[in-house]
C-alpha positions in Angstrom: 6.1 21.1 -10.9 3.7 19.7 -12.8 4.5 16.2 -11.0 3.6 17.7 -7.8 0.4 19.1 -9.4 -0.7 15.6 -10.7 0.0 14.1 -7.4 -1.5 16.4 -5.1 -5.1 16.3 -7.9 -5.0 12.9 -7.8 -5.3 12.8 -4.0 -8.9 12.7 -2.7 -8.0 15.1 0.0 -7.4 18.0 -2.2 -9.6 16.5 -5.4 -12.2 19.3 -4.7 -9.3 22.0 -5.6 -9.5 24.2 -8.2 -6.6 23.8 -10.5 -5.2 27.4 -9.1 -5.3 26.5 -5.8 -4.1 23.1 -6.6 -0.8 25.4 -7.9 -1.0 28.0 -5.2 -0.2 24.7 -2.5 2.3 22.9 -5.0 4.2 26.5 -4.8 5.4 26.1 -1.3 5.6 22.3 -1.4 9.2 19.8 -1.8 9.5 16.6 -3.3 12.1 14.5 -1.6 13.0 10.8 -3.1 14.4 8.1 -0.5 16.0 5.1 -1.3 15.0 2.1 0.4 15.9 1.6 4.1 15.7 5.7 4.8 14.7 7.2 7.6 12.0 10.1 6.5 11.6 11.7 9.9 12.8 10.5 13.9 11.4 11.4 16.7 13.3 14.1 17.9 12.8 16.1 13.9 10.7 19.0 13.8 7.1 18.3 13.5 6.7 21.1 11.2 5.2 19.1 7.9 2.6 16.9 6.5 3.6 14.4 4.1 2.1 13.0 0.9 3.3 9.3 -0.4 4.1 9.8 -4.2 5.3 6.5 -4.9 6.9 3.6 -2.6 5.6 2.2 0.9 6.4 3.5 4.2 6.3 2.1 7.8 5.6 4.4 10.6 6.8 2.9 14.0 8.1 3.7 17.9 11.2 1.4 19.5 10.4 -0.6 22.6 12.3 0.0 25.4 14.6 -3.0 24.6 14.9 -1.8 21.3 12.2 -3.8 18.9 10.1 -2.1 16.6 6.7 -1.7 17.1 4.6 -0.9 13.9 1.9 0.9 13.6 1.4 2.1 10.2 1.8 1.4 6.6 1.8 3.7 4.3 1.0 3.3 0.4 1.0 5.9 -2.7 -1.5 8.5 -2.0 -2.3 8.7 1.7 -0.8 11.4 4.3 1.3 10.2 7.0 3.1 12.5 9.9 -0.5 14.0 10.0 -0.5 15.1 13.7 2.1 18.0 12.6 -1.3 19.8 11.7 -2.4 20.3 15.2 0.8 20.2 16.9 4.5 21.9 16.6 7.6 20.3 18.3 8.9 17.4 17.8 8.0 14.1 15.7 7.0 11.2 18.2 7.4 8.4 15.9 9.8 7.0 13.4 9.0 6.8 9.8 11.0 4.5 7.7 11.1 3.5 3.6 10.5 -0.3 2.9 11.0 0.4 -0.3 12.5 3.3 -2.8 9.8 6.2 -2.1 8.9 9.5 -3.4 7.3 12.0 -0.7 5.7 15.8 -1.0 6.9 17.7 2.1 3.8 19.9 2.7 4.2 22.8 5.3 2.1 22.5 8.8 0.7 26.1 7.8 -0.2 25.4 4.5 -2.2 22.6 5.4 -3.9 24.7 7.9 -4.8 27.6 5.6 -6.6 24.7 3.7 -8.7 23.1 6.5 -9.7 27.1 7.4 -10.8 27.7 4.1 -12.6 23.9 2.4 -14.3 21.9 5.0 -14.0 18.7 3.2 -10.1 18.9 3.3 -10.8 19.2 7.2 -13.1 16.7 7.5 -11.4 14.4 5.3 -8.1 15.1 7.9 -10.3 14.7 10.7 -11.7 11.2 9.6 -8.1 10.2 8.2 -7.1 10.7 12.1 -9.9 8.3 13.8 -9.2 6.1 11.0 -5.8 5.7 12.2 -6.3 5.9 15.8 -9.3 3.2 15.1 -6.4 1.2 14.2 -4.0 1.3 16.7 -6.9 1.0 19.3 -7.8 -2.4 17.8 -4.1 -3.6 17.4 -3.8 -2.9 21.4 -6.9 -4.8 22.6 -5.5 -7.8 20.1 -2.1 -7.3 21.7 -4.2 -7.8 25.6 -6.8 -10.5 24.5 -5.5 -12.7 21.7 -2.8 -15.2 21.4 -0.1 -15.0 18.7 -2.1 -17.5 16.5 -5.1 -15.6 16.7 -3.3 -12.0 16.2 -1.3 -13.2 13.1 -4.6 -14.7 11.7 -6.5 -11.5 12.3 -3.6 -9.5 10.5 -3.5 -12.0 7.5 -7.4 -10.8 7.0 -6.9 -7.3 7.6 -4.3 -7.4 4.8 -6.1 -9.6 2.7 -9.0 -6.5 2.7 -6.1 -4.1 1.4 -4.2 -6.0 -0.5 -5.8 -9.5 -1.7 -5.4 -10.3 -4.9 -7.6 -13.5 -5.7 -5.5 -16.2 -8.0 -6.0 -19.4 -9.0 -4.5 -20.5 -5.5 -6.5 -18.6 -3.3 -5.9 -14.5 -2.1 -2.3 -13.8 -2.5 -1.1 -10.3 -0.4 0.2 -8.1 -3.1 2.4 -6.8 -0.1 5.5 -8.3 0.8 6.0 -8.3 4.4 9.1 -10.2 6.5 8.1 -12.1 9.5 10.1 -9.7 11.3 7.7 -7.4 10.0 4.6 -9.4 11.1 5.6 -10.0 14.2 6.3 -6.0 14.4 3.3 -5.3 14.0 1.4 -8.2 16.5 3.5 -7.3 19.1 5.5 -11.2 18.7 8.9 -12.4 18.3 10.3 -13.5 14.3 10.5 -17.1 15.4 6.9 -17.4 16.6 5.4 -15.8 13.3 7.9 -18.4 11.2 6.2 -21.2 13.3 2.6 -19.9 13.2 3.0 -19.5 9.7 4.1 -23.3 9.3 1.3 -24.5 11.2 -1.4 -22.3 8.9 0.6 -24.2 6.0 0.4 -27.3 7.0 -2.8 -27.2 7.8 -3.8 -25.9 4.3 -5.0 -22.6 5.3 -1.9 -20.2 3.2 1.3 -20.9 0.8 4.1 -19.3 1.3 6.4 -18.6 -2.1 9.4 -16.0 -2.1 8.0 -14.4 0.8 4.4 -14.0 -1.0 1.5 -15.0 1.5 -1.5 -16.6 -0.6 -4.0 -17.8 1.5 -5.6 -20.8 0.3 -8.9 -20.8 2.5 -10.0 -17.0 3.9 -13.1 -18.8 5.0 -11.6 -20.7 7.6 -9.2 -18.4 8.3 -11.9 -16.3 8.9 -13.9 -18.8 11.3 -11.1 -19.6 13.6 -11.4 -16.0 14.8 -15.0 -15.6 14.3 -14.5 -13.1 11.8 -16.4 -12.1 8.6 -14.5 -12.7 5.2 -13.2 -9.6 4.2 -14.2 -8.0 1.0 -11.0 -7.9 -1.3 -10.0 -4.5 -3.3 -11.2 -3.6 -6.3 -9.0 -3.9 -9.5 -7.9 -0.7 -10.8 -9.5 0.4 -13.7 -8.0 2.4 -16.6 -8.5 5.8 -16.0 -8.8 5.5 -12.2 -7.0 7.4 -9.8 -4.0 6.1 -9.3 -3.8 8.1 -5.5 -6.0 7.7 -2.9 -6.1 10.0 0.4 -6.3 6.6 3.1 
């Protein structure tokens, strides 16, 4: 019970609740551990709980008519997912699969609905989360419609730098490891095309690839090629900072 309590309290969404309120929520939650490559839920599963990722990483995706993955979101520790359960009963409409060994806390829909009724900051947080997710999906759809494969991939690399970038002597290292197929699933392309474009960018001196690790050697040049601003890198965690975040 104490472990769940810590995870919930460290999530921004629940940070303003009293210890007693968090314990009351905790008592109605369940913790599950999933191995890498496990399906947390399917489109046919009941939409009866929201999940908080405590550790690991999860990808949310649809399957196209051809059976290919269309990746919608990457979920990191401290983020909620399956949040549509708060507003709509019925069945899920996407897949949630672990990319590494993960621990998730299942929060029943009625528990979160009660919190939203009682605490305005929880309701605002859930609404903001859904808005940000929708915005990301809409931006990706626009990218698919109006940009070339190269432009889509560069935009994605810049987005990942703003979320997972770490400054090193060789450039900005992406601390998340994604396969060429993962990148292709996000930008609506093919693994072969992604491999070719990454090779071109490496030959042009804009990035380095080392053991599935991507280092953006020239963030300025990458941003300039697609007329985008250079992303702000995430701040390194400091001792005492919360490990988990809301979104």
